[in-house]
N, C-alpha and C positions, 0 to 999 in steps of 0.2 A: 948706623947707616941712616941716611935720610929717606923718609917715606912721604913727607908732605912738603909742598913748596913754601919757601920763606916769603914773607911779605915783599921784600925788595926784589926777589926773583920774579914774583908774580907781576909786580908793577912793570918791570922791564919787559917781560913776556907780552903784556898787553900793549905797551908802547910800540913794540916792534912792528906790529901790523894790526891795529885794533879792530878793523872792519872786515878783514879778509877771513874766509873760512879756514878752519884748521882741523886736521885729524890728529888726535892725540894717541900715540902709541904708549900703552901701559905695559911695562914689564914688571912682573910681580913675583916676589919670593915670600912665601908665607912663613909665619912662626909655626912651631910644631902643631898647634891646634887652631891655626888662623883661618883655615878654609871655611868653617862654619860661620865665624864672625864676618868674613868677607862676603859670604853668600847673603847674610842678613843685610849687610851694608848695600849690596847691589839691589836687593829687593826694595829697600827704603830709598835708594838714590834714583830709581827709575822715574818717579814723578818730577824730580828736579830736572832730569834730562829733558823731559817733555816740556816743562815750564820754560826752559831756556832755549828750546829749539834744537837740542842735541839729539844724536841718534847713536845707539850702540850698533856698530857695524859688524863686529866680530868679537867673540870671547871663546877662548879655548885653553886647554891644558897644554903645558910645554911637554914635549917628548925629548928623548935623548938627542942632544945636538949632533948635527952632521959635521959642522965646522964651528969650532969654538975653543977658546982657551979654557983652562980650568977655572971654574967659578962663573962662567958666562952662561950657564943654563938657568932657565926661569921656570917657575911652577905654573904660571899662567900668563897669557897675553890677551890684551883687549885693545880694540881700535874704536875710538869714539869720535864722531864728527860733531864739531860745534859750528854754529853759523858764523861765529867770530871769536876772536880772543877775548873781546870785551864781554861777550856772553859767558864765556868760561869764567872770567874774573867775577862777574856778577853772581854766578851760581855759587862759586866757592866762598864768596863773602856773605851769602844769604844766611841770616841768623838761624833759620829753620834747618838749612843744610848743615850748618855748623854743629847742630845737635846730634847728627849721625856720624860725623867724621871720626869720632873715637872708635867706632866699629872698624873702620878702614885702617886707621893708624895702629890699633892694637893687633890687627890680623897680619900685618906685614913686618917682615924682618928687613926687607929692602925693596925699593921700587925705583923705576926709571919712568919719568913722564917726558916723552920726547915729542914735541910738536913737529908736525910734518905739514908740508904744503904740496899740492900737486905740481909736478914738473911743468905742466902746461902753463901755470901761472908765473913760473920763474925761468922759462926757456930751457928746461932740462931735456933729457933724452927723449 
């Protein structure tokens, strides 16, 4: 299962709306001993979020799903706001950030990174 964005996917993501703000929904499923590694990753990632103007809006453990198909439950959920997709791209390409990504990759069995934009910016509900 994929846990990290591929270079071509990242380039497409940035091109879609490079300057607009984005909130990234992170759905995470840990490996059997991945929580400790992910906790270390989040501690080390915090300075990079600050450097690139991002903000952790929410982080929490997944509970038993109310409505879901089998396999759609997640161990943890994070919401991270980035000032732009371009800022996210610069952060993940930062050589210093790259030094800590192994902590994240090794901690996860599966992940979803779902970019979201406010409905007000797209005329939604």
